[in-house]
C-alpha positions, 0 to 999 in steps of 0.5 A, a space after each residue: 185860084 189854087 195852082 196845085 190843081 186837083 187832078 181834075 182841073 190842072 194848072 195849065 197854060 198855052 205854051 210856045 217854043 221861042 228861040 229854044 225856050 218854052 214861053 207862056 202865052 197866057 196866064 196860068 189857069 186850072 183847066 179840065 184835063 181833057 183840054 190839055 195835051 197830056 202826052 209829053 212826046 206829042 207836046 214836044 213834037 207839036 212845039 217843035 212844029 211851031 204850034 202853041 200847045 195848051 199843057 200842064 205847067 206843073 214841074 214834073 210835066 214841064 221837066 219831061 217836055 224840056 228833057 225831050 226837047 233837049 234830047 231831040 227825041 219825041 218818040 221816047 216818052 209816054 204820056 203823063 200819069 
């Protein structure tokens, strides 16, 4: 499996917020983008609500989610490109 993805199938994982840290709950797999949470703010909001979120695990998206979680503002970031 290619971890880089091709913008149709995106490297993703089910992720949960545990003790303030993002934890992968399954193995990383390429999934179609339409099954992923692609909005950074919504992903952060759902994680803070205790949900397990299937989302992209590439560096840019994960960094944006971590930043929103650190800042505590889930209304300030738009969806990923």
